[in-house]
C-alpha positions in Angstrom: 97.2 177.4 96.0 99.9 179.6 97.4 98.5 182.5 99.4 101.2 184.9 98.3 100.9 184.3 94.5 101.5 187.4 92.5 98.3 186.8 90.4 95.2 187.6 92.5 93.2 185.1 90.5 95.5 182.2 91.7 95.3 183.2 95.4 92.9 181.5 97.7 90.0 183.4 99.2 89.9 184.6 102.8 87.4 181.8 103.6 89.7 179.2 102.0 92.6 180.5 104.0 90.7 180.5 107.3 89.6 176.9 106.7 93.3 175.8 106.5 94.3 173.3 109.2 96.8 175.8 110.6 93.9 178.0 111.7 91.4 175.3 112.6 93.8 173.1 114.6 93.8 173.5 118.4 96.9 174.4 120.3 99.7 171.9 120.2 101.1 170.8 123.5 104.9 170.6 123.5 107.1 168.9 126.0 109.6 171.2 127.7 113.0 170.9 126.3 115.6 169.1 128.4 118.6 171.4 127.6 121.2 172.1 130.2 119.8 175.2 131.9 121.9 177.2 134.2 120.6 178.0 137.7 119.2 181.5 138.3 122.2 182.3 140.5 124.6 182.3 137.5 122.4 184.6 135.5 122.0 186.9 138.4 125.7 187.0 139.1 126.4 187.7 135.4 123.8 190.6 135.6 125.4 192.0 138.7 128.9 191.8 137.2 127.7 193.7 134.0 126.0 196.3 136.1 129.1 196.9 138.2 131.2 197.2 135.1 128.8 199.7 133.6 128.8 201.8 136.7 132.6 201.7 136.8 132.8 202.8 133.2 130.3 205.7 133.8 132.3 206.8 136.9 135.5 206.8 134.9 133.8 209.0 132.2 132.7 211.4 134.9 136.2 211.6 136.3 137.6 212.3 132.8 135.0 215.0 132.3 135.9 216.6 135.7 139.6 216.6 134.7 138.8 218.3 131.4 136.9 221.0 133.2 139.8 221.5 135.6 142.2 221.8 132.6 140.0 224.1 130.5 138.8 226.3 133.3 135.7 226.5 135.5 132.3 225.7 133.9 129.7 228.4 133.4 127.0 228.1 136.0 123.4 228.3 135.0 122.8 231.7 136.6 125.8 233.1 134.6 124.7 231.7 131.2 122.7 233.8 128.8 119.3 232.5 127.6 119.1 231.4 124.0 117.2 233.8 121.8 114.8 232.3 119.3 114.9 233.5 115.7 111.2 233.4 115.1 
């Protein structure tokens, strides 16, 4: 009896579902796979490379922002800015 049958009368009861071998069987022991695994050093190197690339990209964005400020004029400091008034 399919557990997901549209008709509730055709579905198994909770007790029937819990007595299914999938629930009553013990844990299966699996042998570890023998795939070609890369040593940790390669993964670590890859991580460090991505980290440096991200930092470089962020640094370049900051430089572009600073150039835009220099072109547009000086930024307003926090002490010169006006507080936002709420409309409530």
